[in-house]
MARSESE-497736 format. One record per residue (C-alpha): x, y, z; residue in one letter; chain. Coordinates in Angstrom, 2 decimals. Layout:
// residues N
((X,Y,Z),A,A)
...
This chain:
// residues 434
((125.71,103.96,61.46),M,A)
((122.91,102.81,63.80),P,A)
((123.47,103.22,67.50),T,A)
((123.08,100.36,69.92),T,A)
((120.13,100.97,72.26),P,A)
((121.04,101.43,75.89),T,A)
((119.84,98.50,77.97),R,A)
((117.97,99.24,81.18),R,A)
((119.98,98.90,84.36),R,A)
((118.98,97.10,87.52),L,A)
((119.84,99.01,90.69),F,A)
((120.59,102.37,89.04),P,A)
((122.08,105.13,91.11),R,A)
((119.33,107.27,92.59),G,A)
((119.12,111.02,92.99),S,A)
((120.99,112.87,95.73),W,A)
((117.82,113.74,97.75),P,A)
((116.79,110.10,97.62),R,A)
((120.24,108.93,98.70),A,A)
((120.30,111.43,101.56),R,A)
((116.88,110.35,102.84),R,A)
((117.85,106.68,102.62),V,A)
((121.02,107.43,104.58),A,A)
((118.94,109.08,107.33),D,A)
((116.62,106.06,107.50),V,A)
((119.57,103.67,107.56),L,A)
((121.16,105.48,110.50),R,A)
((117.96,105.36,112.56),T,A)
((117.13,101.76,111.71),E,A)
((120.72,100.65,112.33),T,A)
((120.64,102.03,115.87),V,A)
((117.22,100.47,116.30),G,A)
((118.56,97.14,115.08),G,A)
((121.32,97.18,117.68),V,A)
((118.75,97.92,120.40),L,A)
((116.47,95.19,119.03),L,A)
((119.22,92.57,119.16),V,A)
((120.20,93.73,122.66),S,A)
((116.59,93.46,123.86),A,A)
((116.23,89.97,122.37),A,A)
((119.48,88.88,124.00),A,A)
((118.29,90.24,127.35),A,A)
((115.00,88.34,126.96),A,A)
((116.85,85.09,126.29),L,A)
((119.10,85.64,129.30),L,A)
((116.13,86.25,131.62),F,A)
((114.14,83.31,130.21),A,A)
((117.07,80.95,130.81),N,A)
((118.14,82.25,134.20),S,A)
((116.96,81.87,137.81),P,A)
((114.81,84.99,137.17),W,A)
((112.71,83.14,134.59),R,A)
((109.56,83.29,136.72),D,A)
((109.97,87.03,137.28),A,A)
((110.33,87.57,133.53),Y,A)
((107.20,85.50,132.84),T,A)
((105.27,87.39,135.55),A,A)
((106.34,90.73,134.09),L,A)
((105.24,89.72,130.58),A,A)
((101.89,88.55,131.93),G,A)
((101.24,91.54,134.21),F,A)
((97.83,92.94,133.29),T,A)
((97.11,96.64,133.02),V,A)
((94.37,98.68,131.36),G,A)
((90.65,99.46,131.70),P,A)
((88.63,96.25,131.88),A,A)
((85.42,98.11,130.95),A,A)
((86.87,98.69,127.48),L,A)
((88.25,95.14,127.26),H,A)
((91.73,96.65,127.32),L,A)
((92.95,94.87,130.46),D,A)
((95.87,93.39,128.55),L,A)
((99.19,91.90,129.58),S,A)
((102.34,93.93,129.05),L,A)
((103.40,91.50,126.33),A,A)
((100.09,92.05,124.53),T,A)
((100.37,95.82,124.90),W,A)
((103.81,95.57,123.29),A,A)
((102.53,93.45,120.40),A,A)
((99.24,95.27,119.79),D,A)
((100.02,98.76,121.04),G,A)
((103.69,99.57,120.59),L,A)
((103.92,97.76,117.25),L,A)
((101.13,100.03,116.00),A,A)
((103.74,102.81,116.17),V,A)
((106.09,100.69,114.08),F,A)
((103.38,100.04,111.50),F,A)
((102.41,103.73,111.48),F,A)
((105.93,104.49,110.30),V,A)
((105.62,101.64,107.80),V,A)
((102.42,103.23,106.49),G,A)
((104.18,106.58,106.07),L,A)
((107.05,104.91,104.24),E,A)
((104.75,102.87,101.99),L,A)
((102.75,105.90,100.87),K,A)
((105.93,107.88,100.25),R,A)
((107.41,105.09,98.13),E,A)
((104.24,104.75,96.04),F,A)
((103.74,108.48,95.48),L,A)
((107.25,109.95,95.49),A,A)
((109.73,107.09,95.71),G,A)
((110.98,104.11,93.74),D,A)
((107.55,102.44,93.59),L,A)
((105.82,105.28,91.72),R,A)
((107.32,104.14,88.41),D,A)
((106.09,100.63,87.44),P,A)
((109.36,99.88,85.66),R,A)
((111.40,100.77,88.73),T,A)
((108.93,99.12,91.11),A,A)
((108.94,95.81,89.23),L,A)
((112.20,94.57,90.72),L,A)
((111.60,95.18,94.47),P,A)
((107.98,94.05,94.18),V,A)
((108.97,90.83,92.38),A,A)
((111.80,90.21,94.86),A,A)
((109.47,90.77,97.82),A,A)
((106.80,88.47,96.39),V,A)
((109.38,85.77,95.63),G,A)
((110.87,86.27,99.08),G,A)
((107.48,85.58,100.65),M,A)
((106.14,82.85,98.35),A,A)
((109.12,80.49,98.41),V,A)
((109.56,80.47,102.24),P,A)
((105.82,79.82,102.62),A,A)
((105.98,76.92,100.16),L,A)
((109.00,75.41,101.92),I,A)
((107.27,75.69,105.31),Y,A)
((104.11,74.05,103.96),V,A)
((106.11,71.26,102.28),A,A)
((107.89,70.42,105.54),I,A)
((104.64,70.48,107.53),N,A)
((102.33,68.63,105.11),L,A)
((102.15,65.67,107.49),A,A)
((101.31,68.00,110.39),N,A)
((98.06,69.79,109.42),P,A)
((97.80,71.66,112.73),D,A)
((101.10,73.40,111.95),A,A)
((100.07,74.71,108.52),L,A)
((98.49,77.79,110.10),V,A)
((102.05,79.10,110.61),G,A)
((102.85,79.23,106.88),W,A)
((103.40,83.02,106.96),A,A)
((105.95,83.01,109.79),I,A)
((109.12,82.78,107.63),P,A)
((107.88,85.25,105.00),T,A)
((108.86,88.51,106.72),A,A)
((112.10,90.51,106.67),T,A)
((113.12,92.55,109.71),D,A)
((114.52,95.75,108.23),I,A)
((116.03,97.07,111.48),A,A)
((117.90,93.83,112.21),F,A)
((119.03,93.44,108.58),A,A)
((120.24,97.02,108.28),L,A)
((122.12,96.74,111.57),A,A)
((124.04,93.77,110.16),V,A)
((124.59,95.56,106.86),L,A)
((125.90,98.66,108.64),A,A)
((128.51,96.62,110.48),V,A)
((129.77,94.54,107.55),I,A)
((128.95,96.69,104.50),G,A)
((130.61,100.06,104.96),T,A)
((131.88,100.10,101.37),H,A)
((128.99,98.36,99.60),L,A)
((127.21,100.39,96.90),P,A)
((124.38,102.65,98.05),T,A)
((122.08,101.11,95.42),A,A)
((122.24,97.79,97.28),L,A)
((121.19,99.39,100.55),R,A)
((118.39,101.28,98.81),T,A)
((117.12,98.07,97.23),F,A)
((117.07,96.30,100.61),L,A)
((115.09,99.17,102.12),L,A)
((112.58,99.24,99.25),T,A)
((112.22,95.46,99.28),L,A)
((111.53,95.56,103.02),A,A)
((108.86,98.24,102.52),V,A)
((107.01,96.05,99.99),V,A)
((107.57,93.05,102.27),D,A)
((105.91,94.97,105.12),D,A)
((102.90,95.79,102.92),L,A)
((102.45,92.12,102.04),L,A)
((102.91,91.11,105.69),A,A)
((100.25,93.59,106.80),I,A)
((97.86,92.18,104.20),T,A)
((98.54,88.64,105.37),V,A)
((97.94,89.56,109.02),I,A)
((94.69,91.39,108.23),A,A)
((93.29,88.69,105.91),V,A)
((94.53,85.38,107.31),F,A)
((94.95,86.03,111.04),Y,A)
((91.62,87.64,111.91),T,A)
((89.66,84.99,113.84),D,A)
((86.58,87.09,114.54),R,A)
((85.27,90.28,112.99),L,A)
((83.00,92.90,114.53),S,A)
((81.71,94.91,111.58),V,A)
((80.20,97.53,113.89),A,A)
((83.52,98.25,115.61),A,A)
((85.35,98.27,112.27),L,A)
((82.86,100.74,110.79),L,A)
((83.08,102.78,113.98),G,A)
((86.86,103.05,113.50),A,A)
((86.23,104.85,110.22),L,A)
((84.84,107.88,112.08),V,A)
((87.98,108.85,114.07),P,A)
((90.10,107.77,111.10),L,A)
((88.14,110.16,108.85),A,A)
((88.56,112.99,111.38),L,A)
((92.29,112.21,111.63),F,A)
((92.48,112.30,107.82),T,A)
((90.69,115.66,107.66),L,A)
((93.00,117.11,110.30),A,A)
((96.27,116.04,108.68),V,A)
((95.06,117.03,105.22),Q,A)
((94.52,120.53,106.62),R,A)
((98.03,120.52,108.06),G,A)
((97.10,120.03,111.73),V,A)
((100.09,118.85,113.79),R,A)
((98.81,119.42,117.34),S,A)
((99.27,116.27,119.41),W,A)
((96.19,116.98,121.52),W,A)
((94.07,116.73,118.35),V,A)
((95.76,113.87,116.52),L,A)
((96.72,111.50,119.35),L,A)
((93.17,111.08,120.75),P,A)
((91.82,110.40,117.25),L,A)
((94.63,107.92,116.56),A,A)
((94.08,106.20,119.93),A,A)
((90.33,105.90,119.34),L,A)
((90.97,104.43,115.89),T,A)
((93.34,101.89,117.46),W,A)
((90.83,100.95,120.19),V,A)
((88.02,100.33,117.70),L,A)
((90.21,98.35,115.30),V,A)
((91.39,96.28,118.27),H,A)
((87.76,95.68,119.28),A,A)
((86.84,94.66,115.73),S,A)
((89.04,91.56,115.82),G,A)
((91.45,92.82,113.14),V,A)
((94.95,93.00,114.55),H,A)
((95.38,96.45,116.05),A,A)
((98.64,97.14,114.22),T,A)
((96.57,97.53,111.03),V,A)
((95.26,100.77,112.56),A,A)
((98.81,102.12,112.55),G,A)
((99.16,101.42,108.85),V,A)
((95.83,103.09,108.03),L,A)
((96.79,106.18,110.01),L,A)
((100.10,106.36,108.19),G,A)
((98.42,105.99,104.81),F,A)
((96.24,109.07,105.25),V,A)
((99.07,111.50,106.06),V,A)
((99.77,113.63,102.96),P,A)
((103.03,113.10,101.10),V,A)
((102.51,115.64,98.32),L,A)
((100.85,119.04,98.35),G,A)
((101.60,122.61,99.28),R,A)
((101.41,122.21,103.05),R,A)
((105.00,121.92,104.24),R,A)
((106.63,121.75,107.66),V,A)
((110.13,123.25,107.74),H,A)
((110.39,122.63,104.01),G,A)
((109.27,118.97,104.04),V,A)
((105.92,117.23,103.68),S,A)
((103.81,116.40,106.71),L,A)
((104.50,112.71,106.07),S,A)
((108.25,113.23,106.19),E,A)
((107.87,115.42,109.27),H,A)
((105.90,112.71,111.09),F,A)
((108.33,110.04,109.95),E,A)
((111.26,112.06,111.30),H,A)
((109.48,112.40,114.63),R,A)
((108.14,108.86,115.03),W,A)
((110.77,106.64,113.43),R,A)
((113.25,107.04,116.34),P,A)
((110.47,106.12,118.80),L,A)
((109.54,103.11,116.68),S,A)
((113.09,101.85,116.09),A,A)
((114.52,102.88,119.45),G,A)
((111.68,101.92,121.82),F,A)
((108.59,100.22,120.38),A,A)
((110.31,97.40,118.48),V,A)
((112.98,96.64,121.14),P,A)
((110.32,96.46,123.89),V,A)
((108.27,94.08,121.74),F,A)
((111.39,92.00,121.13),A,A)
((112.08,91.88,124.86),F,A)
((108.69,90.32,125.57),F,A)
((108.45,88.21,122.40),A,A)
((111.91,86.65,122.25),A,A)
((112.04,85.17,125.73),G,A)
((112.05,81.40,125.30),V,A)
((113.72,78.67,127.32),T,A)
((116.28,76.83,125.19),V,A)
((118.00,74.73,127.87),V,A)
((115.01,72.61,128.86),G,A)
((111.42,72.97,129.87),G,A)
((108.95,72.28,132.60),N,A)
((106.42,70.82,130.20),G,A)
((103.44,72.76,131.51),N,A)
((103.03,75.00,128.49),G,A)
((102.98,78.21,130.50),D,A)
((105.54,79.99,128.42),G,A)
((108.30,79.32,130.88),G,A)
((109.85,76.61,128.86),G,A)
((106.66,74.77,128.04),G,A)
((108.01,74.03,124.59),G,A)
((110.48,71.55,126.05),G,A)
((113.63,73.47,125.17),G,A)
((115.79,73.36,122.10),I,A)
((115.79,69.57,121.85),G,A)
((112.02,69.37,121.45),A,A)
((112.06,72.38,119.13),A,A)
((114.56,70.82,116.73),L,A)
((112.40,67.71,116.52),A,A)
((109.34,69.78,115.58),D,A)
((108.55,70.43,111.91),T,A)
((107.34,73.92,112.87),V,A)
((110.87,74.90,113.89),T,A)
((112.44,73.21,110.88),L,A)
((109.96,74.86,108.52),G,A)
((110.67,78.32,109.94),V,A)
((114.46,77.88,109.77),V,A)
((114.39,76.45,106.24),A,A)
((111.96,79.12,105.08),G,A)
((114.12,81.97,106.38),L,A)
((117.53,80.62,105.40),V,A)
((116.79,78.79,102.15),V,A)
((113.42,80.16,101.08),G,A)
((114.29,83.84,101.36),K,A)
((117.56,83.40,99.49),T,A)
((116.01,81.39,96.67),V,A)
((112.93,83.62,96.49),G,A)
((114.64,87.01,96.39),V,A)
((117.55,85.94,94.19),L,A)
((115.37,83.86,91.89),G,A)
((112.81,86.63,91.39),A,A)
((115.58,89.14,90.66),T,A)
((117.08,86.79,88.07),W,A)
((113.67,86.29,86.43),L,A)
((113.13,90.05,86.18),V,A)
((116.58,90.44,84.65),Q,A)
((115.90,87.67,82.12),R,A)
((112.38,88.83,81.19),C,A)
((113.27,92.52,80.84),T,A)
((116.75,91.90,79.39),R,A)
((118.07,94.47,81.84),A,A)
((121.66,94.51,83.07),E,A)
((123.12,94.91,86.51),L,A)
((124.78,98.22,87.25),S,A)
((128.50,98.19,86.51),D,A)
((129.40,98.39,90.22),D,A)
((127.31,95.36,91.27),L,A)
((127.56,91.60,90.85),S,A)
((125.32,88.64,91.54),W,A)
((127.46,87.86,94.58),W,A)
((126.23,91.15,96.07),D,A)
((122.64,90.10,95.43),L,A)
((123.28,86.69,96.99),L,A)
((124.42,88.37,100.20),G,A)
((121.45,90.71,100.16),L,A)
((119.03,87.80,99.58),A,A)
((120.54,85.98,102.56),Q,A)
((120.20,89.15,104.61),L,A)
((116.48,89.22,103.78),A,A)
((116.23,85.94,105.70),G,A)
((116.49,87.87,108.96),I,A)
((112.80,87.71,109.84),G,A)
((112.50,88.79,113.42),F,A)
((109.82,91.26,114.55),T,A)
((106.95,90.41,112.19),V,A)
((107.82,86.70,112.20),S,A)
((107.51,86.57,115.99),L,A)
((104.24,88.50,115.78),L,A)
((102.78,86.11,113.18),V,A)
((103.91,83.16,115.31),G,A)
((101.94,84.49,118.27),E,A)
((98.88,85.08,116.09),L,A)
((99.11,81.63,114.51),A,A)
((99.66,79.45,117.58),F,A)
((98.84,81.63,120.58),G,A)
((101.19,83.21,123.11),T,A)
((102.89,80.80,125.49),G,A)
((102.00,77.58,123.64),T,A)
((104.69,74.96,122.95),P,A)
((104.39,75.70,119.23),Q,A)
((104.92,79.42,119.88),D,A)
((108.09,78.60,121.81),D,A)
((109.28,76.49,118.89),H,A)
((108.50,79.36,116.52),V,A)
((110.66,81.66,118.65),K,A)
((113.56,79.22,118.56),I,A)
((113.12,78.81,114.81),G,A)
((112.95,82.55,114.16),V,A)
((115.94,83.29,116.39),L,A)
((118.02,80.45,114.98),G,A)
((117.02,81.05,111.36),G,A)
((117.62,84.79,111.58),S,A)
((121.02,84.26,113.20),L,A)
((122.04,81.70,110.59),L,A)
((120.88,83.95,107.74),A,A)
((122.85,86.85,109.25),A,A)
((126.00,84.72,109.53),L,A)
((125.76,83.48,105.93),L,A)
((125.16,87.01,104.67),A,A)
((128.12,88.22,106.71),T,A)
((130.47,85.73,105.02),V,A)
((129.44,86.84,101.52),V,A)
((129.07,90.57,102.13),L,A)
((132.30,90.95,104.11),R,A)
((134.15,89.49,101.11),T,A)
((132.34,91.87,98.76),R,A)
((132.93,94.79,101.12),N,A)
((136.69,94.11,101.07),A,A)
((136.54,93.98,97.25),H,A)
((134.86,97.40,97.03),Y,A)
((137.25,98.86,99.60),R,A)
((140.23,97.84,97.45),R,A)
((138.59,99.40,94.39),I,A)
((138.01,102.68,96.22),R,A)
((141.56,102.69,97.56),D,A)
((142.90,102.31,94.00),V,A)
((140.60,105.08,92.74),E,A)
((141.71,107.33,95.58),S,A)
((145.38,106.73,94.78),Q,A)
((144.76,107.53,91.12),Q,A)
((143.01,110.77,92.04),E,A)
((145.92,111.72,94.27),D,A)
((148.42,111.15,91.41),R,A)
((146.39,113.20,88.92),T,A)
((145.59,116.07,91.32),R,A)
((147.74,119.14,90.54),P,A)
((150.06,120.33,93.29),D,A)
((148.95,123.26,95.36),G,A)
């Protein structure tokens, strides 16, 4: 008699090497997420304390060679310089996913790509709809489209100890695609001026960096100067300097015979640089970017409460658009795109997952912290009242999304814990004595 064809599964269990690598990434990003939240909390405390002026002075302290137009404030160095390290790791992760990970197979890649696109399109549409009567605010349409993987994974680590590994893997892959789309948005839509000469000049050190890593060179005194020169020229070109980090990550080989302690050069670099990115670069950026006065303002627009505090922010459609985009848009976009993929491909969820799990994960994707703050600065300018309102919207929206996800995922986590306890008891009863 004819056999019934096996239907494709969404969120299948991955291989053991893949699961082990994901676990390593989760551990690093979880610690980084805790540091990120701590840095943001410290920034809020300083910005709403008697030391507000000292915090503002520190963020605005200028350092760097003026001859190279690199006399930048510490806040700008954090956004343009330190975040380049973060995006370098993103570039490494993107290339790995496309060449050796879940995104190399179009059938497997369809779901996270669709979820990421839905999770960016719907928040943008919601933001635009809320700000249609305020044309000056439409430039911030991309603010609620990003997902902060470190923050989201930190929340998931606390509340989801028994959730299936496939769910964590999907969140990580979705965030990788989300980062790629965010980088594209920053490069295309938030480049006010473009120096073609500087951009072409950046190709020279980038090509030399590429040649060096393709030949297996790991010496810092060779690679760091080339990477720094690439960053300087990209910064001078008008394209946001973090794009240089992505380009440098893209050129590091993932496949090939050149191995370092049994792993590819890409994995070796990722192992070295991810802790610096998650543990230092992103928290320092958060410390300078998240400081906003929420208890009132002085009305002078200097960044020390110029946005008028939380009252003025809640009356601004920019804030409302960001919050609605993160909390509602991300949930609807990710969950809706996943449902559409399931309907169009007639695939089934894995046996150990339910749509309630995906609801919690979609809400978790609404934690848009690091890149959202960066896009807010690029859209409205650092220290403007609108930028302060963006910060309040991003902080409030991310916190609300985290709380909603916690309610759902804690319930699901308790459900899976009971299942595993029952399975463990059954194994104990069937295990032979001795």
